[in-house]
C-alpha angles and dihedrals in degrees: 000000000000099000110074091197091069118081117224109253118246107223091204090063093065105081103164124065121197118212124193091211097208087165088071089071096036096256095125138027105198120065112281117245119232110270098199141011125213138180095217124057095213093055091047091052092047090051091049093049092050095048104033109010097182106029111036125112130194116212124196102223092198091057094049091049092062 
């Protein structure tokens, strides 16, 4: 990182992944990659509702790792 005022992100801090789920409306065949990561579930859900109101899904990465 070139700007010393920016802290390096810790990937472990981002627990919630937002998926657009285009496969739910037959727009993609392979599994969709996560489009955003968040540390708070509410913010992840707000982002998903704003971007893809009827197809998004929020996944708790800590729950799926168990």
